[in-house]
BALO-71517 format. One line per 10 residues: number of its first residue (from 1); their letters; for each residue y, x, z of N, C-alpha, C. Coordinates in Angstrom, 3 decimals. Layout:
<atoms>
NUM	a	Y X Z Y X Z Y X Z ~ ...;
</atoms>
This chain:
<atoms>
1	magnyggnsl	-10.916 3.279 5.598 -10.162 2.146 5.142 -10.613 1.832 3.720 ~ -10.921 0.608 3.438 -11.425 0.244 2.120 -10.499 -0.764 1.468 ~ -10.655 -0.937 0.189 -9.885 -1.935 -0.531 -9.065 -1.333 -1.635 ~ -8.526 -2.192 -2.455 -7.670 -1.760 -3.547 -6.278 -2.280 -3.255 ~ -5.374 -1.370 -3.003 -4.029 -1.746 -2.607 -2.999 -1.479 -3.697 ~ -3.443 -1.229 -4.905 -2.532 -0.944 -6.009 -2.364 0.541 -6.217 ~ -1.757 0.917 -7.301 -1.604 2.343 -7.610 -2.957 2.996 -7.715 ~ -3.070 4.233 -7.278 -4.376 4.861 -7.317 -5.179 4.580 -6.057 ~ -4.575 3.926 -5.067 -5.216 3.447 -3.841 -5.864 4.521 -2.992 ~ -5.702 5.775 -3.321 -6.243 6.839 -2.497 -5.089 7.602 -1.873;
11	pttpvkgsli	-5.069 7.719 -0.553 -3.958 8.425 0.087 -4.078 9.935 -0.142 ~ -3.622 10.385 -1.288 -3.796 11.769 -1.689 -2.610 12.658 -1.343 ~ -1.546 12.084 -0.823 -0.345 12.863 -0.551 -0.005 12.818 0.934 ~ -0.205 13.924 1.664 0.251 13.956 3.054 1.755 14.208 3.086 ~ 2.477 13.385 3.829 3.933 13.495 3.876 4.360 13.671 5.328 ~ 5.126 14.714 5.577 5.626 15.001 6.923 6.584 13.896 7.365 ~ 6.542 13.577 8.649 7.360 12.502 9.192 8.834 12.592 8.861 ~ 9.383 13.797 8.860 10.809 13.947 8.592 11.162 13.684 7.129 ~ 10.169 13.653 6.245 10.437 13.462 4.818 10.160 12.043 4.322 ~ 9.356 11.275 5.043 8.887 9.976 4.548 10.027 8.972 4.358;
21	tgaayanykc	11.106 9.111 5.100 12.204 8.148 4.993 13.148 8.473 3.839 ~ 12.888 9.543 3.116 13.756 9.934 2.004 13.480 9.152 0.738 ~ 14.411 9.207 -0.177 14.315 8.467 -1.441 13.160 8.945 -2.312 ~ 12.711 10.179 -2.133 11.630 10.717 -2.970 10.328 9.944 -2.795 ~ 10.153 9.270 -1.663 8.907 8.555 -1.388 9.090 7.040 -1.362 ~ 10.176 6.545 -1.906 10.470 5.109 -1.865 9.400 4.264 -2.552 ~ 8.738 4.782 -3.588 7.711 4.020 -4.310 6.302 4.306 -3.820 ~ 6.177 4.890 -2.655 4.861 5.230 -2.122 4.375 4.168 -1.147 ~ 3.065 4.045 -1.047 2.434 3.255 -0.002 1.657 4.231 0.864 ~ 1.620 3.963 2.142 0.914 4.836 3.077 -0.165 4.023 3.774;
31	ttafatiggg	-1.296 4.665 4.032 -2.416 3.973 4.664 -2.646 4.398 6.103 ~ -2.113 5.565 6.482 -2.380 6.082 7.820 -1.199 6.905 8.320 ~ -0.884 6.756 9.596 0.043 7.656 10.287 -0.804 8.442 11.270 ~ -0.651 9.761 11.271 -1.532 10.652 12.009 -0.698 11.617 12.853 ~ -1.016 11.723 14.148 -0.298 12.644 15.035 -0.889 14.037 14.898 ~ -0.050 15.037 14.646 -0.543 16.394 14.434 -0.479 17.221 15.711 ~ 0.650 17.787 16.042 0.763 18.725 17.165 0.676 18.003 18.512 ~ 1.507 17.025 18.688 1.518 16.257 19.935 1.537 14.792 19.579 ~ 2.058 14.012 20.447 2.211 12.599 20.142 3.470 12.367 19.332 ~ 3.703 11.135 18.998 4.900 10.797 18.252 5.008 9.306 18.089;
41	aftymgatft	6.109 8.875 17.517 6.339 7.457 17.299 7.021 7.267 15.956 ~ 6.816 6.084 15.374 7.527 5.728 14.155 7.832 4.239 14.181 ~ 8.834 3.861 13.426 9.237 2.455 13.327 8.975 1.973 11.920 ~ 8.231 0.865 11.829 7.928 0.264 10.529 8.289 -1.213 10.580 ~ 9.187 -1.612 9.710 9.633 -3.003 9.610 10.075 -3.545 10.973 ~ 10.755 -2.706 11.744 11.295 -3.126 13.026 10.350 -2.985 14.211 ~ 9.072 -2.708 13.966 8.107 -2.542 15.054 7.874 -1.051 15.301 ~ 7.852 -0.657 16.564 7.639 0.745 16.910 6.175 0.980 17.268 ~ 5.599 2.012 16.670 4.215 2.400 16.914 4.223 3.770 17.576 ~ 3.506 3.913 18.685 3.456 5.176 19.415 2.051 5.751 19.343;
51	laaqgdkvel	1.978 7.012 18.935 0.723 7.753 18.920 0.813 8.750 20.067 ~ 0.007 8.574 21.101 0.181 9.304 22.358 -0.241 10.764 22.306 ~ -1.255 11.098 21.507 -1.782 12.464 21.540 -2.178 12.937 20.157 ~ -2.360 14.234 20.027 -2.809 14.828 18.764 -4.128 14.182 18.344 ~ -4.214 13.823 17.082 -5.415 13.194 16.544 -5.370 11.678 16.540 ~ -4.449 11.091 17.287 -4.308 9.632 17.269 -3.832 9.202 15.890 ~ -4.243 8.015 15.456 -3.810 7.524 14.150 -3.675 6.012 14.169 ~ -2.868 5.533 13.242 -2.700 4.106 13.001 -3.025 3.884 11.543 ~ -3.984 3.007 11.270 -4.318 2.661 9.893 -3.655 1.331 9.570 ~ -2.696 1.390 8.663 -1.884 0.230 8.326 -1.318 0.454 6.929;
61	imnasgisat	-1.407 -0.518 6.058 -0.831 -0.388 4.726 0.672 -0.592 4.853 ~ 1.423 0.480 4.558 2.875 0.464 4.755 3.585 0.868 3.472 ~ 4.683 0.197 3.185 5.594 0.683 2.156 6.428 1.779 2.800 ~ 6.487 2.931 2.155 7.249 4.040 2.737 8.706 3.656 2.974 ~ 9.239 2.795 2.132 10.633 2.386 2.294 10.853 1.545 3.553 ~ 9.783 1.033 4.160 9.899 0.245 5.380 9.861 1.079 6.650 ~ 9.582 2.388 6.506 9.553 3.277 7.664 10.977 3.768 7.898 ~ 11.549 3.384 9.037 12.964 3.683 9.244 13.204 4.855 10.181 ~ 12.257 5.175 11.031 12.430 6.306 11.947 11.059 6.866 12.264 ~ 10.973 8.185 12.398 9.698 8.807 12.716 9.909 10.171 13.349;
71	dddliflcye	8.949 10.570 14.167 8.964 11.919 14.730 8.438 12.898 13.696 ~ 8.874 14.126 13.809 8.495 15.158 12.852 7.029 15.581 12.985 ~ 6.406 15.305 14.132 5.016 15.708 14.353 4.005 14.723 13.781 ~ 4.456 13.753 13.027 3.548 12.802 12.392 3.373 13.150 10.923 ~ 2.193 12.875 10.413 1.895 13.008 8.987 1.482 11.623 8.491 ~ 2.010 11.230 7.359 1.633 9.967 6.735 0.772 10.268 5.517 ~ -0.347 9.573 5.394 -1.215 9.732 4.229 -0.838 8.648 3.233 ~ -0.338 9.068 2.064 0.296 8.134 1.128 -0.197 8.340 -0.299 ~ 0.164 7.403 -1.143 -0.078 7.513 -2.580 1.072 6.856 -3.310 ~ 1.327 7.337 -4.518 2.389 6.757 -5.325 1.911 5.439 -5.897;
81	cnpcgvnsft	2.740 4.442 -5.812 2.389 3.110 -6.290 3.521 2.606 -7.169 ~ 3.347 2.759 -8.455 4.389 2.361 -9.382 3.753 1.779 -10.628 ~ 3.835 0.484 -10.874 4.624 -0.496 -10.130 3.819 -1.112 -8.997 ~ 4.475 -1.395 -7.942 3.869 -2.111 -6.817 4.846 -3.155 -6.315 ~ 5.417 -3.901 -7.207 6.358 -4.940 -6.833 5.645 -6.160 -6.280 ~ 6.413 -7.158 -5.957 5.846 -8.358 -5.345 4.939 -9.122 -6.300 ~ 5.102 -8.943 -7.608 4.282 -9.674 -8.565 3.159 -8.843 -9.163 ~ 2.986 -7.610 -8.713 1.988 -6.739 -9.317 0.565 -7.158 -9.016 ~ 0.308 -7.621 -7.803 -1.048 -7.940 -7.398 -1.096 -9.318 -6.749 ~ -0.722 -10.328 -7.492 -0.637 -11.667 -6.924 -1.993 -12.343 -6.846;
91	gttapssyys	-2.945 -11.932 -7.689 -4.234 -12.604 -7.725 -4.223 -13.813 -8.631 ~ -3.071 -14.178 -9.157 -2.979 -15.327 -10.047 -3.122 -14.854 -11.483 ~ -4.052 -15.448 -12.175 -4.261 -15.092 -13.582 -4.123 -16.327 -14.446 ~ -3.883 -16.122 -15.687 -3.758 -17.226 -16.641 -4.692 -16.931 -17.811 ~ -5.955 -17.323 -17.720 -6.922 -16.982 -18.758 -6.531 -17.452 -20.150 ~ -5.835 -18.564 -20.239 -5.503 -19.080 -21.569 -4.632 -18.098 -22.352 ~ -3.759 -17.360 -21.674 -2.907 -16.420 -22.397 -3.683 -15.186 -22.834 ~ -4.696 -14.794 -22.077 -5.467 -13.608 -22.421 -6.494 -13.881 -23.520 ~ -6.912 -15.113 -23.640 -7.960 -15.452 -24.604 -7.443 -16.334 -25.726 ~ -6.162 -16.218 -26.036 -5.570 -17.105 -27.032 -6.146 -16.890 -28.424;
101	gmttmnrpti	-6.666 -15.692 -28.721 -7.225 -15.438 -30.045 -8.681 -15.817 -30.182 ~ -9.300 -16.291 -29.127 -10.720 -16.623 -29.151 -10.922 -18.111 -29.360 ~ -12.067 -18.439 -29.862 -12.410 -19.853 -29.970 -12.783 -20.363 -28.589 ~ -12.743 -21.649 -28.393 -13.061 -22.250 -27.108 -14.467 -21.883 -26.664 ~ -15.354 -21.759 -27.605 -16.743 -21.461 -27.272 -16.880 -20.097 -26.576 ~ -16.022 -19.139 -26.907 -16.146 -17.797 -26.352 -15.292 -17.534 -25.117 ~ -14.512 -18.500 -24.688 -13.678 -18.317 -23.505 -14.507 -18.532 -22.238 ~ -14.210 -17.788 -21.182 -14.934 -18.030 -19.934 -14.517 -19.364 -19.324 ~ -15.422 -19.990 -18.648 -15.139 -21.251 -17.967 -14.969 -20.979 -16.484 ~ -13.804 -21.336 -15.969 -13.506 -21.124 -14.562 -13.357 -22.502 -13.937;
111	igggglnn	-14.154 -22.779 -12.937 -14.174 -24.089 -12.314 -13.434 -24.016 -10.981 ~ -12.379 -24.775 -10.860 -11.629 -24.845 -9.605 -10.744 -23.635 -9.382 ~ -10.041 -23.650 -8.274 -9.218 -22.521 -7.885 -7.812 -22.536 -8.447 ~ -7.510 -23.412 -9.370 -6.165 -23.500 -9.904 -5.685 -22.205 -10.560 ~ -6.594 -21.451 -11.137 -6.223 -20.204 -11.811 -6.323 -18.979 -10.936 ~ -6.692 -19.148 -9.666 -6.869 -17.997 -8.779 -8.309 -17.503 -8.957 ~ -8.470 -16.594 -9.875 -9.816 -16.208 -10.289 -10.227 -14.883 -9.695 ~ -10.248 -14.799 -8.415 -10.631 -13.535 -7.770 -12.085 -13.573 -7.404;
</atoms>
């Protein structure tokens, strides 16, 4: 799985299924649900995902707080993401505020996009 999803973006914390719904992981994002001993199922944002056998996995960027039910035989690969609010990674930038101390000659010129400078 590739990309930058905020925080450290590396799923460095394996979390047992029975623990992921607790408050300790509320600020975590998870990238993978992995079946360990047998199969299992979990519910994320109202949708149920079933992993039929050991080794099955689902790769999906999930907020841990959105996981409402899970079997104990699942492991979630997660990372702490703080802050990861709705405005943390909008992609909208305002160059004029960042370059207010520079002369016009030294500011970058961005053509089009309405400030979406990705």
